[in-house]
N, CA, C and O atoms as a Maestro MAE file, in Angstrom:
{
 s_m_m2io_version
 :::
 2.0.0
}

f_m_ct {
 s_m_title
 :::
 protein
 m_atom[356] {
  # First column is atom index #
  i_m_mmod_type
  r_m_x_coord
  r_m_y_coord
  r_m_z_coord
  i_m_residue_number
  s_m_chain_name
  s_m_pdb_residue_name
  s_m_pdb_atom_name
  i_m_atomic_number
  :::
  1 25 117.019 99.461 99.136 1 A "MET " " N  " 7
  2 3 115.751 98.758 99.068 1 A "MET " " CA " 6
  3 2 114.667 99.627 99.692 1 A "MET " " C  " 6
  4 15 114.829 100.154 100.792 1 A "MET " " O  " 8
  5 25 113.580 99.763 98.981 2 A "LEU " " N  " 7
  6 3 112.470 100.577 99.467 2 A "LEU " " CA " 6
  7 2 111.643 99.801 100.471 2 A "LEU " " C  " 6
  8 15 111.376 98.611 100.303 2 A "LEU " " O  " 8
  9 25 111.248 100.499 101.514 3 A "GLY " " N  " 7
  10 3 110.302 99.919 102.442 3 A "GLY " " CA " 6
  11 2 108.891 100.086 101.903 3 A "GLY " " C  " 6
  12 15 108.668 100.710 100.865 3 A "GLY " " O  " 8
  13 25 107.961 99.521 102.625 4 A "GLU " " N  " 7
  14 3 106.576 99.583 102.162 4 A "GLU " " CA " 6
  15 2 106.047 101.012 102.140 4 A "GLU " " C  " 6
  16 15 105.341 101.393 101.207 4 A "GLU " " O  " 8
  17 25 106.378 101.801 103.148 5 A "ALA " " N  " 7
  18 3 105.893 103.183 103.212 5 A "ALA " " CA " 6
  19 2 106.475 104.026 102.082 5 A "ALA " " C  " 6
  20 15 105.764 104.818 101.464 5 A "ALA " " O  " 8
  21 25 107.774 103.855 101.813 6 A "GLU " " N  " 7
  22 3 108.404 104.608 100.734 6 A "GLU " " CA " 6
  23 2 107.830 104.211 99.375 6 A "GLU " " C  " 6
  24 15 107.613 105.062 98.512 6 A "GLU " " O  " 8
  25 25 107.587 102.911 99.190 7 A "PHE " " N  " 7
  26 3 107.008 102.433 97.939 7 A "PHE " " CA " 6
  27 2 105.642 103.080 97.697 7 A "PHE " " C  " 6
  28 15 105.370 103.570 96.601 7 A "PHE " " O  " 8
  29 25 104.789 103.079 98.720 8 A "PHE " " N  " 7
  30 3 103.462 103.659 98.563 8 A "PHE " " CA " 6
  31 2 103.525 105.177 98.380 8 A "PHE " " C  " 6
  32 15 102.673 105.755 97.704 8 A "PHE " " O  " 8
  33 25 104.523 105.818 98.974 9 A "ASP " " N  " 7
  34 3 104.685 107.258 98.783 9 A "ASP " " CA " 6
  35 2 105.078 107.568 97.338 9 A "ASP " " C  " 6
  36 15 104.562 108.517 96.747 9 A "ASP " " O  " 8
  37 25 105.979 106.783 96.774 10 A "VAL " " N  " 7
  38 3 106.372 106.977 95.378 10 A "VAL " " CA " 6
  39 2 105.186 106.698 94.456 10 A "VAL " " C  " 6
  40 15 104.985 107.420 93.479 10 A "VAL " " O  " 8
  41 25 104.412 105.679 94.747 11 A "MET " " N  " 7
  42 3 103.227 105.378 93.938 11 A "MET " " CA " 6
  43 2 102.216 106.521 94.021 11 A "MET " " C  " 6
  44 15 101.612 106.891 93.014 11 A "MET " " O  " 8
  45 25 102.034 107.077 95.212 12 A "ARG " " N  " 7
  46 3 101.118 108.201 95.386 12 A "ARG " " CA " 6
  47 2 101.590 109.406 94.577 12 A "ARG " " C  " 6
  48 15 100.787 110.065 93.916 12 A "ARG " " O  " 8
  49 25 102.880 109.692 94.628 13 A "GLN " " N  " 7
  50 3 103.427 110.802 93.857 13 A "GLN " " CA " 6
  51 2 103.263 110.571 92.360 13 A "GLN " " C  " 6
  52 15 102.925 111.496 91.622 13 A "GLN " " O  " 8
  53 25 103.500 109.340 91.907 14 A "GLY " " N  " 7
  54 3 103.343 109.018 90.494 14 A "GLY " " CA " 6
  55 2 101.907 109.169 90.025 14 A "GLY " " C  " 6
  56 15 101.655 109.680 88.934 14 A "GLY " " O  " 8
  57 25 100.966 108.725 90.847 15 A "LEU " " N  " 7
  58 3 99.552 108.885 90.493 15 A "LEU " " CA " 6
  59 2 99.153 110.355 90.465 15 A "LEU " " C  " 6
  60 15 98.368 110.771 89.613 15 A "LEU " " O  " 8
  61 25 99.687 111.135 91.386 16 A "TRP " " N  " 7
  62 3 99.365 112.560 91.394 16 A "TRP " " CA " 6
  63 2 99.925 113.248 90.150 16 A "TRP " " C  " 6
  64 15 99.261 114.105 89.566 16 A "TRP " " O  " 8
  65 25 101.132 112.885 89.742 17 A "VAL " " N  " 7
  66 3 101.703 113.443 88.519 17 A "VAL " " CA " 6
  67 2 100.830 113.076 87.321 17 A "VAL " " C  " 6
  68 15 100.605 113.909 86.444 17 A "VAL " " O  " 8
  69 25 100.335 111.837 87.275 18 A "ALA " " N  " 7
  70 3 99.458 111.419 86.181 18 A "ALA " " CA " 6
  71 2 98.173 112.235 86.167 18 A "ALA " " C  " 6
  72 15 97.685 112.602 85.098 18 A "ALA " " O  " 8
  73 25 97.623 112.522 87.338 19 A "VAL " " N  " 7
  74 3 96.398 113.331 87.414 19 A "VAL " " CA " 6
  75 2 96.663 114.760 86.940 19 A "VAL " " C  " 6
  76 15 95.874 115.325 86.182 19 A "VAL " " O  " 8
  77 25 97.763 115.332 87.384 20 A "VAL " " N  " 7
  78 3 98.092 116.714 87.003 20 A "VAL " " CA " 6
  79 2 98.359 116.808 85.503 20 A "VAL " " C  " 6
  80 15 97.926 117.760 84.854 20 A "VAL " " O  " 8
  81 25 99.062 115.834 84.956 21 A "ILE " " N  " 7
  82 3 99.399 115.864 83.533 21 A "ILE " " CA " 6
  83 2 98.156 115.665 82.663 21 A "ILE " " C  " 6
  84 15 98.015 116.313 81.626 21 A "ILE " " O  " 8
  85 25 97.272 114.787 83.075 22 A "SER " " N  " 7
  86 3 96.098 114.511 82.253 22 A "SER " " CA " 6
  87 2 94.984 115.528 82.446 22 A "SER " " C  " 6
  88 15 94.031 115.550 81.668 22 A "SER " " O  " 8
  89 25 95.085 116.364 83.459 23 A "GLY " " N  " 7
  90 3 94.035 117.337 83.761 23 A "GLY " " CA " 6
  91 2 93.646 118.256 82.617 23 A "GLY " " C  " 6
  92 15 92.462 118.350 82.295 23 A "GLY " " O  " 8
  93 25 94.598 118.938 81.988 24 A "PRO " " N  " 7
  94 3 94.210 119.849 80.900 24 A "PRO " " CA " 6
  95 2 93.502 119.151 79.740 24 A "PRO " " C  " 6
  96 15 92.521 119.671 79.208 24 A "PRO " " O  " 8
  97 25 93.991 117.986 79.351 25 A "ILE " " N  " 7
  98 3 93.376 117.280 78.231 25 A "ILE " " CA " 6
  99 2 91.977 116.815 78.590 25 A "ILE " " C  " 6
  100 15 91.051 116.943 77.789 25 A "ILE " " O  " 8
  101 25 91.819 116.275 79.793 26 A "LEU " " N  " 7
  102 3 90.501 115.798 80.203 26 A "LEU " " CA " 6
  103 2 89.513 116.955 80.359 26 A "LEU " " C  " 6
  104 15 88.335 116.812 80.031 26 A "LEU " " O  " 8
  105 25 89.983 118.089 80.855 27 A "ALA " " N  " 7
  106 3 89.095 119.241 81.012 27 A "ALA " " CA " 6
  107 2 88.622 119.759 79.652 27 A "ALA " " C  " 6
  108 15 87.450 120.096 79.484 27 A "ALA " " O  " 8
  109 25 89.531 119.820 78.693 28 A "VAL " " N  " 7
  110 3 89.149 120.275 77.353 28 A "VAL " " CA " 6
  111 2 88.197 119.277 76.698 28 A "VAL " " C  " 6
  112 15 87.228 119.681 76.056 28 A "VAL " " O  " 8
  113 25 88.461 117.982 76.851 29 A "ALA " " N  " 7
  114 3 87.577 116.970 76.276 29 A "ALA " " CA " 6
  115 2 86.183 117.066 76.893 29 A "ALA " " C  " 6
  116 15 85.180 116.933 76.192 29 A "ALA " " O  " 8
  117 25 86.123 117.294 78.198 30 A "LEU " " N  " 7
  118 3 84.824 117.448 78.856 30 A "LEU " " CA " 6
  119 2 84.100 118.692 78.368 30 A "LEU " " C  " 6
  120 15 82.907 118.638 78.067 30 A "LEU " " O  " 8
  121 25 84.811 119.815 78.286 31 A "GLY " " N  " 7
  122 3 84.194 121.064 77.840 31 A "GLY " " CA " 6
  123 2 83.693 120.985 76.415 31 A "GLY " " C  " 6
  124 15 82.572 121.403 76.124 31 A "GLY " " O  " 8
  125 25 84.517 120.448 75.518 32 A "VAL " " N  " 7
  126 3 84.106 120.326 74.114 32 A "VAL " " CA " 6
  127 2 82.950 119.346 73.991 32 A "VAL " " C  " 6
  128 15 82.025 119.580 73.213 32 A "VAL " " O  " 8
  129 25 82.986 118.261 74.740 33 A "GLY " " N  " 7
  130 3 81.887 117.303 74.706 33 A "GLY " " CA " 6
  131 2 80.578 117.912 75.179 33 A "GLY " " C  " 6
  132 15 79.520 117.652 74.605 33 A "GLY " " O  " 8
  133 25 80.653 118.730 76.235 34 A "LEU " " N  " 7
  134 3 79.439 119.399 76.713 34 A "LEU " " CA " 6
  135 2 78.905 120.397 75.696 34 A "LEU " " C  " 6
  136 15 77.697 120.466 75.467 34 A "LEU " " O  " 8
  137 25 79.795 121.169 75.085 35 A "LEU " " N  " 7
  138 3 79.351 122.126 74.074 35 A "LEU " " CA " 6
  139 2 78.736 121.438 72.859 35 A "LEU " " C  " 6
  140 15 77.715 121.889 72.340 35 A "LEU " " O  " 8
  141 25 79.344 120.365 72.412 36 A "ILE " " N  " 7
  142 3 78.809 119.641 71.262 36 A "ILE " " CA " 6
  143 2 77.483 118.986 71.628 36 A "ILE " " C  " 6
  144 15 76.554 118.982 70.821 36 A "ILE " " O  " 8
  145 25 77.385 118.435 72.831 37 A "GLY " " N  " 7
  146 3 76.126 117.843 73.273 37 A "GLY " " CA " 6
  147 2 75.010 118.867 73.348 37 A "GLY " " C  " 6
  148 15 73.873 118.591 72.966 37 A "GLY " " O  " 8
  149 25 75.345 120.055 73.845 38 A "LEU " " N  " 7
  150 3 74.358 121.129 73.898 38 A "LEU " " CA " 6
  151 2 73.929 121.537 72.490 38 A "LEU " " C  " 6
  152 15 72.743 121.732 72.228 38 A "LEU " " O  " 8
  153 25 74.900 121.664 71.589 39 A "PHE " " N  " 7
  154 3 74.587 122.008 70.195 39 A "PHE " " CA " 6
  155 2 73.695 120.947 69.557 39 A "PHE " " C  " 6
  156 15 72.737 121.275 68.856 39 A "PHE " " O  " 8
  157 25 74.009 119.682 69.799 40 A "GLN " " N  " 7
  158 3 73.199 118.606 69.232 40 A "GLN " " CA " 6
  159 2 71.791 118.599 69.814 40 A "GLN " " C  " 6
  160 15 70.827 118.328 69.098 40 A "GLN " " O  " 8
  161 25 71.665 118.890 71.087 41 A "ALA " " N  " 7
  162 3 70.335 118.918 71.700 41 A "ALA " " CA " 6
  163 2 69.507 120.087 71.173 41 A "ALA " " C  " 6
  164 15 68.295 119.964 70.995 41 A "ALA " " O  " 8
  165 25 70.158 121.212 70.925 42 A "LEU " " N  " 7
  166 3 69.436 122.382 70.430 42 A "LEU " " CA " 6
  167 2 69.030 122.251 68.970 42 A "LEU " " C  " 6
  168 15 67.984 122.760 68.567 42 A "LEU " " O  " 8
  169 25 69.846 121.577 68.180 43 A "THR " " N  " 7
  170 3 69.573 121.498 66.749 43 A "THR " " CA " 6
  171 2 69.005 120.149 66.313 43 A "THR " " C  " 6
  172 15 68.632 119.996 65.149 43 A "THR " " O  " 8
  173 25 68.930 119.187 67.194 44 A "SER " " N  " 7
  174 3 68.451 117.828 66.899 44 A "SER " " CA " 6
  175 2 69.280 117.138 65.817 44 A "SER " " C  " 6
  176 15 68.775 116.280 65.094 44 A "SER " " O  " 8
  177 25 70.547 117.514 65.710 45 A "ILE " " N  " 7
  178 3 71.474 116.838 64.787 45 A "ILE " " CA " 6
  179 2 72.178 115.748 65.584 45 A "ILE " " C  " 6
  180 15 72.838 116.041 66.581 45 A "ILE " " O  " 8
  181 25 72.049 114.508 65.164 46 A "GLN " " N  " 7
  182 3 72.666 113.386 65.872 46 A "GLN " " CA " 6
  183 2 73.682 112.680 64.983 46 A "GLN " " C  " 6
  184 15 73.534 111.500 64.669 46 A "GLN " " O  " 8
  185 25 74.690 113.398 64.592 47 A "GLU " " N  " 7
  186 3 75.737 112.859 63.729 47 A "GLU " " CA " 6
  187 2 76.925 112.452 64.585 47 A "GLU " " C  " 6
  188 15 77.401 113.247 65.396 47 A "GLU " " O  " 8
  189 25 77.415 111.214 64.418 48 A "MET " " N  " 7
  190 3 78.514 110.714 65.239 48 A "MET " " CA " 6
  191 2 79.827 111.449 64.968 48 A "MET " " C  " 6
  192 15 80.605 111.683 65.893 48 A "MET " " O  " 8
  193 25 80.080 111.813 63.712 49 A "THR " " N  " 7
  194 3 81.330 112.508 63.416 49 A "THR " " CA " 6
  195 2 81.332 113.913 63.997 49 A "THR " " C  " 6
  196 15 82.398 114.487 64.218 49 A "THR " " O  " 8
  197 25 80.166 114.468 64.246 50 A "LEU " " N  " 7
  198 3 80.092 115.799 64.846 50 A "LEU " " CA " 6
  199 2 80.639 115.777 66.270 50 A "LEU " " C  " 6
  200 15 81.182 116.782 66.731 50 A "LEU " " O  " 8
  201 25 80.511 114.670 66.968 51 A "THR " " N  " 7
  202 3 81.063 114.586 68.323 51 A "THR " " CA " 6
  203 2 82.524 114.179 68.312 51 A "THR " " C  " 6
  204 15 83.295 114.618 69.166 51 A "THR " " O  " 8
  205 25 82.917 113.346 67.361 52 A "PHE " " N  " 7
  206 3 84.257 112.778 67.374 52 A "PHE " " CA " 6
  207 2 85.324 113.735 66.857 52 A "PHE " " C  " 6
  208 15 86.333 113.951 67.528 52 A "PHE " " O  " 8
  209 25 85.120 114.298 65.701 53 A "VAL " " N  " 7
  210 3 86.157 115.090 65.036 53 A "VAL " " CA " 6
  211 2 86.532 116.356 65.819 53 A "VAL " " C  " 6
  212 15 87.722 116.593 66.027 53 A "VAL " " O  " 8
  213 25 85.568 117.181 66.262 54 A "PRO " " N  " 7
  214 3 85.984 118.367 67.026 54 A "PRO " " CA " 6
  215 2 86.656 118.020 68.357 54 A "PRO " " C  " 6
  216 15 87.577 118.711 68.792 54 A "PRO " " O  " 8
  217 25 86.188 116.944 69.001 55 A "LYS " " N  " 7
  218 3 86.792 116.560 70.274 55 A "LYS " " CA " 6
  219 2 88.234 116.106 70.077 55 A "LYS " " C  " 6
  220 15 89.111 116.482 70.854 55 A "LYS " " O  " 8
  221 25 88.485 115.310 69.058 56 A "VAL " " N  " 7
  222 3 89.856 114.861 68.778 56 A "VAL " " CA " 6
  223 2 90.739 116.051 68.404 56 A "VAL " " C  " 6
  224 15 91.888 116.130 68.839 56 A "VAL " " O  " 8
  225 25 90.214 116.966 67.608 57 A "GLY " " N  " 7
  226 3 90.982 118.158 67.257 57 A "GLY " " CA " 6
  227 2 91.331 119.004 68.466 57 A "GLY " " C  " 6
  228 15 92.457 119.486 68.585 57 A "GLY " " O  " 8
  229 25 90.369 119.188 69.367 58 A "ALA " " N  " 7
  230 3 90.624 119.968 70.579 58 A "ALA " " CA " 6
  231 2 91.623 119.264 71.487 58 A "ALA " " C  " 6
  232 15 92.478 119.910 72.093 58 A "ALA " " O  " 8
  233 25 91.514 117.944 71.582 59 A "ILE " " N  " 7
  234 3 92.464 117.186 72.407 59 A "ILE " " CA " 6
  235 2 93.873 117.287 71.839 59 A "ILE " " C  " 6
  236 15 94.830 117.488 72.586 59 A "ILE " " O  " 8
  237 25 94.009 117.148 70.522 60 A "LEU " " N  " 7
  238 3 95.336 117.265 69.904 60 A "LEU " " CA " 6
  239 2 95.923 118.661 70.080 60 A "LEU " " C  " 6
  240 15 97.114 118.803 70.354 60 A "LEU " " O  " 8
  241 25 95.099 119.686 69.926 61 A "ALA " " N  " 7
  242 3 95.581 121.056 70.121 61 A "ALA " " CA " 6
  243 2 96.004 121.286 71.566 61 A "ALA " " C  " 6
  244 15 97.027 121.923 71.820 61 A "ALA " " O  " 8
  245 25 95.231 120.776 72.502 62 A "THR " " N  " 7
  246 3 95.575 120.922 73.919 62 A "THR " " CA " 6
  247 2 96.852 120.165 74.244 62 A "THR " " C  " 6
  248 15 97.709 120.663 74.974 62 A "THR " " O  " 8
  249 25 96.977 118.967 73.704 63 A "PHE " " N  " 7
  250 3 98.203 118.190 73.925 63 A "PHE " " CA " 6
  251 2 99.416 118.929 73.381 63 A "PHE " " C  " 6
  252 15 100.456 118.989 74.037 63 A "PHE " " O  " 8
  253 25 99.284 119.489 72.188 64 A "TRP " " N  " 7
  254 3 100.391 120.215 71.584 64 A "TRP " " CA " 6
  255 2 100.778 121.440 72.424 64 A "TRP " " C  " 6
  256 15 101.961 121.729 72.604 64 A "TRP " " O  " 8
  257 25 99.763 122.157 72.938 65 A "MET " " N  " 7
  258 3 100.051 123.365 73.708 65 A "MET " " CA " 6
  259 2 100.573 123.048 75.109 65 A "MET " " C  " 6
  260 15 101.269 123.874 75.699 65 A "MET " " O  " 8
  261 25 100.256 121.884 75.651 66 A "SER " " N  " 7
  262 3 100.665 121.582 77.027 66 A "SER " " CA " 6
  263 2 101.807 120.574 77.104 66 A "SER " " C  " 6
  264 15 102.087 120.050 78.182 66 A "SER " " O  " 8
  265 25 102.465 120.296 75.999 67 A "MET " " N  " 7
  266 3 103.573 119.332 76.036 67 A "MET " " CA " 6
  267 2 104.714 119.786 76.936 67 A "MET " " C  " 6
  268 15 105.289 118.963 77.649 67 A "MET " " O  " 8
  269 25 105.052 121.057 76.924 68 A "SER " " N  " 7
  270 3 106.150 121.519 77.778 68 A "SER " " CA " 6
  271 2 105.780 121.417 79.253 68 A "SER " " C  " 6
  272 15 106.626 121.074 80.079 68 A "SER " " O  " 8
  273 25 104.534 121.708 79.593 69 A "PHE " " N  " 7
  274 3 104.042 121.558 80.961 69 A "PHE " " CA " 6
  275 2 104.125 120.098 81.401 69 A "PHE " " C  " 6
  276 15 104.574 119.805 82.509 69 A "PHE " " O  " 8
  277 25 103.694 119.185 80.536 70 A "MET " " N  " 7
  278 3 103.726 117.759 80.865 70 A "MET " " CA " 6
  279 2 105.160 117.255 81.002 70 A "MET " " C  " 6
  280 15 105.482 116.512 81.929 70 A "MET " " O  " 8
  281 25 106.008 117.663 80.077 71 A "THR " " N  " 7
  282 3 107.399 117.234 80.113 71 A "THR " " CA " 6
  283 2 108.095 117.742 81.364 71 A "THR " " C  " 6
  284 15 108.876 117.016 81.980 71 A "THR " " O  " 8
  285 25 107.819 118.981 81.743 72 A "LYS " " N  " 7
  286 3 108.437 119.545 82.941 72 A "LYS " " CA " 6
  287 2 108.045 118.752 84.186 72 A "LYS " " C  " 6
  288 15 108.896 118.441 85.019 72 A "LYS " " O  " 8
  289 25 106.761 118.427 84.312 73 A "HIS " " N  " 7
  290 3 106.310 117.684 85.488 73 A "HIS " " CA " 6
  291 2 106.863 116.255 85.506 73 A "HIS " " C  " 6
  292 15 107.245 115.750 86.561 73 A "HIS " " O  " 8
  293 25 106.907 115.609 84.344 74 A "LEU " " N  " 7
  294 3 107.475 114.266 84.296 74 A "LEU " " CA " 6
  295 2 108.964 114.263 84.618 74 A "LEU " " C  " 6
  296 15 109.446 113.390 85.340 74 A "LEU " " O  " 8
  297 25 109.683 115.227 84.088 75 A "MET " " N  " 7
  298 3 111.119 115.296 84.360 75 A "MET " " CA " 6
  299 2 111.399 115.594 85.829 75 A "MET " " C  " 6
  300 15 112.336 115.043 86.407 75 A "MET " " O  " 8
  301 25 110.586 116.468 86.439 76 A "MET " " N  " 7
  302 3 110.764 116.739 87.870 76 A "MET " " CA " 6
  303 2 110.503 115.487 88.697 76 A "MET " " C  " 6
  304 15 111.217 115.221 89.663 76 A "MET " " O  " 8
  305 25 109.482 114.717 88.323 77 A "PHE " " N  " 7
  306 3 109.183 113.487 89.051 77 A "PHE " " CA " 6
  307 2 110.305 112.474 88.895 77 A "PHE " " C  " 6
  308 15 110.742 111.869 89.873 77 A "PHE " " O  " 8
  309 25 110.773 112.290 87.660 78 A "TRP " " N  " 7
  310 3 111.832 111.314 87.435 78 A "TRP " " CA " 6
  311 2 113.151 111.737 88.073 78 A "TRP " " C  " 6
  312 15 113.805 110.933 88.738 78 A "TRP " " O  " 8
  313 25 113.545 112.997 87.873 79 A "SER " " N  " 7
  314 3 114.843 113.419 88.403 79 A "SER " " CA " 6
  315 2 114.811 113.609 89.915 79 A "SER " " C  " 6
  316 15 115.839 113.456 90.575 79 A "SER " " O  " 8
  317 25 113.659 113.936 90.466 80 A "GLY " " N  " 7
  318 3 113.594 114.157 91.912 80 A "GLY " " CA " 6
  319 2 113.199 112.947 92.721 80 A "GLY " " C  " 6
  320 15 113.457 112.907 93.924 80 A "GLY " " O  " 8
  321 25 112.570 111.939 92.093 81 A "THR " " N  " 7
  322 3 112.052 110.808 92.854 81 A "THR " " CA " 6
  323 2 112.600 109.475 92.348 81 A "THR " " C  " 6
  324 15 113.198 108.727 93.121 81 A "THR " " O  " 8
  325 25 112.411 109.171 91.090 82 A "ILE " " N  " 7
  326 3 112.733 107.843 90.579 82 A "ILE " " CA " 6
  327 2 114.244 107.618 90.449 82 A "ILE " " C  " 6
  328 15 114.757 106.598 90.908 82 A "ILE " " O  " 8
  329 25 114.950 108.555 89.833 83 A "ILE " " N  " 7
  330 3 116.393 108.366 89.617 83 A "ILE " " CA " 6
  331 2 117.162 108.297 90.946 83 A "ILE " " C  " 6
  332 15 118.053 107.456 91.063 83 A "ILE " " O  " 8
  333 25 116.868 109.134 91.949 84 A "PRO " " N  " 7
  334 3 117.573 108.945 93.237 84 A "PRO " " CA " 6
  335 2 117.314 107.576 93.876 84 A "PRO " " C  " 6
  336 15 118.193 107.032 94.543 84 A "PRO " " O  " 8
  337 25 116.130 107.024 93.680 85 A "ILE " " N  " 7
  338 3 115.859 105.683 94.216 85 A "ILE " " CA " 6
  339 2 116.690 104.653 93.481 85 A "ILE " " C  " 6
  340 15 117.236 103.742 94.104 85 A "ILE " " O  " 8
  341 25 116.798 104.780 92.148 86 A "ILE " " N  " 7
  342 3 117.589 103.828 91.365 86 A "ILE " " CA " 6
  343 2 119.066 103.928 91.719 86 A "ILE " " C  " 6
  344 15 119.732 102.908 91.900 86 A "ILE " " O  " 8
  345 25 119.581 105.147 91.820 87 A "VAL " " N  " 7
  346 3 120.999 105.355 92.124 87 A "VAL " " CA " 6
  347 2 121.313 104.934 93.564 87 A "VAL " " C  " 6
  348 15 122.352 104.330 93.829 87 A "VAL " " O  " 8
  349 25 120.416 105.256 94.475 88 A "GLY " " N  " 7
  350 3 120.647 104.932 95.879 88 A "GLY " " CA " 6
  351 2 120.384 103.476 96.202 88 A "GLY " " C  " 6
  352 15 120.856 102.969 97.219 88 A "GLY " " O  " 8
  353 25 119.625 102.789 95.336 89 A "GLY " " N  " 7
  354 3 119.250 101.402 95.627 89 A "GLY " " CA " 6
  355 2 120.198 100.469 94.998 89 A "GLY " " C  " 6
  356 15 120.048 99.254 95.131 89 A "GLY " " O  " 8
  :::
 }
 m_bond[355] {
  # First column is bond index #
  i_m_from
  i_m_to
  i_m_order
  :::
  1 1 2 1
  2 2 3 1
  3 3 4 2
  4 3 5 1
  5 5 6 1
  6 6 7 1
  7 7 8 2
  8 7 9 1
  9 9 10 1
  10 10 11 1
  11 11 12 2
  12 11 13 1
  13 13 14 1
  14 14 15 1
  15 15 16 2
  16 15 17 1
  17 17 18 1
  18 18 19 1
  19 19 20 2
  20 19 21 1
  21 21 22 1
  22 22 23 1
  23 23 24 2
  24 23 25 1
  25 25 26 1
  26 26 27 1
  27 27 28 2
  28 27 29 1
  29 29 30 1
  30 30 31 1
  31 31 32 2
  32 31 33 1
  33 33 34 1
  34 34 35 1
  35 35 36 2
  36 35 37 1
  37 37 38 1
  38 38 39 1
  39 39 40 2
  40 39 41 1
  41 41 42 1
  42 42 43 1
  43 43 44 2
  44 43 45 1
  45 45 46 1
  46 46 47 1
  47 47 48 2
  48 47 49 1
  49 49 50 1
  50 50 51 1
  51 51 52 2
  52 51 53 1
  53 53 54 1
  54 54 55 1
  55 55 56 2
  56 55 57 1
  57 57 58 1
  58 58 59 1
  59 59 60 2
  60 59 61 1
  61 61 62 1
  62 62 63 1
  63 63 64 2
  64 63 65 1
  65 65 66 1
  66 66 67 1
  67 67 68 2
  68 67 69 1
  69 69 70 1
  70 70 71 1
  71 71 72 2
  72 71 73 1
  73 73 74 1
  74 74 75 1
  75 75 76 2
  76 75 77 1
  77 77 78 1
  78 78 79 1
  79 79 80 2
  80 79 81 1
  81 81 82 1
  82 82 83 1
  83 83 84 2
  84 83 85 1
  85 85 86 1
  86 86 87 1
  87 87 88 2
  88 87 89 1
  89 89 90 1
  90 90 91 1
  91 91 92 2
  92 91 93 1
  93 93 94 1
  94 94 95 1
  95 95 96 2
  96 95 97 1
  97 97 98 1
  98 98 99 1
  99 99 100 2
  100 99 101 1
  101 101 102 1
  102 102 103 1
  103 103 104 2
  104 103 105 1
  105 105 106 1
  106 106 107 1
  107 107 108 2
  108 107 109 1
  109 109 110 1
  110 110 111 1
  111 111 112 2
  112 111 113 1
  113 113 114 1
  114 114 115 1
  115 115 116 2
  116 115 117 1
  117 117 118 1
  118 118 119 1
  119 119 120 2
  120 119 121 1
  121 121 122 1
  122 122 123 1
  123 123 124 2
  124 123 125 1
  125 125 126 1
  126 126 127 1
  127 127 128 2
  128 127 129 1
  129 129 130 1
  130 130 131 1
  131 131 132 2
  132 131 133 1
  133 133 134 1
  134 134 135 1
  135 135 136 2
  136 135 137 1
  137 137 138 1
  138 138 139 1
  139 139 140 2
  140 139 141 1
  141 141 142 1
  142 142 143 1
  143 143 144 2
  144 143 145 1
  145 145 146 1
  146 146 147 1
  147 147 148 2
  148 147 149 1
  149 149 150 1
  150 150 151 1
  151 151 152 2
  152 151 153 1
  153 153 154 1
  154 154 155 1
  155 155 156 2
  156 155 157 1
  157 157 158 1
  158 158 159 1
  159 159 160 2
  160 159 161 1
  161 161 162 1
  162 162 163 1
  163 163 164 2
  164 163 165 1
  165 165 166 1
  166 166 167 1
  167 167 168 2
  168 167 169 1
  169 169 170 1
  170 170 171 1
  171 171 172 2
  172 171 173 1
  173 173 174 1
  174 174 175 1
  175 175 176 2
  176 175 177 1
  177 177 178 1
  178 178 179 1
  179 179 180 2
  180 179 181 1
  181 181 182 1
  182 182 183 1
  183 183 184 2
  184 183 185 1
  185 185 186 1
  186 186 187 1
  187 187 188 2
  188 187 189 1
  189 189 190 1
  190 190 191 1
  191 191 192 2
  192 191 193 1
  193 193 194 1
  194 194 195 1
  195 195 196 2
  196 195 197 1
  197 197 198 1
  198 198 199 1
  199 199 200 2
  200 199 201 1
  201 201 202 1
  202 202 203 1
  203 203 204 2
  204 203 205 1
  205 205 206 1
  206 206 207 1
  207 207 208 2
  208 207 209 1
  209 209 210 1
  210 210 211 1
  211 211 212 2
  212 211 213 1
  213 213 214 1
  214 214 215 1
  215 215 216 2
  216 215 217 1
  217 217 218 1
  218 218 219 1
  219 219 220 2
  220 219 221 1
  221 221 222 1
  222 222 223 1
  223 223 224 2
  224 223 225 1
  225 225 226 1
  226 226 227 1
  227 227 228 2
  228 227 229 1
  229 229 230 1
  230 230 231 1
  231 231 232 2
  232 231 233 1
  233 233 234 1
  234 234 235 1
  235 235 236 2
  236 235 237 1
  237 237 238 1
  238 238 239 1
  239 239 240 2
  240 239 241 1
  241 241 242 1
  242 242 243 1
  243 243 244 2
  244 243 245 1
  245 245 246 1
  246 246 247 1
  247 247 248 2
  248 247 249 1
  249 249 250 1
  250 250 251 1
  251 251 252 2
  252 251 253 1
  253 253 254 1
  254 254 255 1
  255 255 256 2
  256 255 257 1
  257 257 258 1
  258 258 259 1
  259 259 260 2
  260 259 261 1
  261 261 262 1
  262 262 263 1
  263 263 264 2
  264 263 265 1
  265 265 266 1
  266 266 267 1
  267 267 268 2
  268 267 269 1
  269 269 270 1
  270 270 271 1
  271 271 272 2
  272 271 273 1
  273 273 274 1
  274 274 275 1
  275 275 276 2
  276 275 277 1
  277 277 278 1
  278 278 279 1
  279 279 280 2
  280 279 281 1
  281 281 282 1
  282 282 283 1
  283 283 284 2
  284 283 285 1
  285 285 286 1
  286 286 287 1
  287 287 288 2
  288 287 289 1
  289 289 290 1
  290 290 291 1
  291 291 292 2
  292 291 293 1
  293 293 294 1
  294 294 295 1
  295 295 296 2
  296 295 297 1
  297 297 298 1
  298 298 299 1
  299 299 300 2
  300 299 301 1
  301 301 302 1
  302 302 303 1
  303 303 304 2
  304 303 305 1
  305 305 306 1
  306 306 307 1
  307 307 308 2
  308 307 309 1
  309 309 310 1
  310 310 311 1
  311 311 312 2
  312 311 313 1
  313 313 314 1
  314 314 315 1
  315 315 316 2
  316 315 317 1
  317 317 318 1
  318 318 319 1
  319 319 320 2
  320 319 321 1
  321 321 322 1
  322 322 323 1
  323 323 324 2
  324 323 325 1
  325 325 326 1
  326 326 327 1
  327 327 328 2
  328 327 329 1
  329 329 330 1
  330 330 331 1
  331 331 332 2
  332 331 333 1
  333 333 334 1
  334 334 335 1
  335 335 336 2
  336 335 337 1
  337 337 338 1
  338 338 339 1
  339 339 340 2
  340 339 341 1
  341 341 342 1
  342 342 343 1
  343 343 344 2
  344 343 345 1
  345 345 346 1
  346 346 347 1
  347 347 348 2
  348 347 349 1
  349 349 350 1
  350 350 351 1
  351 351 352 2
  352 351 353 1
  353 353 354 1
  354 354 355 1
  355 355 356 2
  :::
 }
}
């Protein structure tokens, strides 16, 4: 049975893993959004698909390229933290 301190430590670790895993995708989405916004401001083109399609494409490409990184971090968290708690509890 987990105590309160151990529970909050596992929650903290889980949240940190979520931040690390989502970092690359969020950074690319922010960068592409800024570039598209700058392009739209310079050219006065205000087309909604111009912001949506390139951002989704960049996010999908980033997700595809970082899947092994994400899987590695999730597996380390599960095998090092969650599964020992389940087996030991």
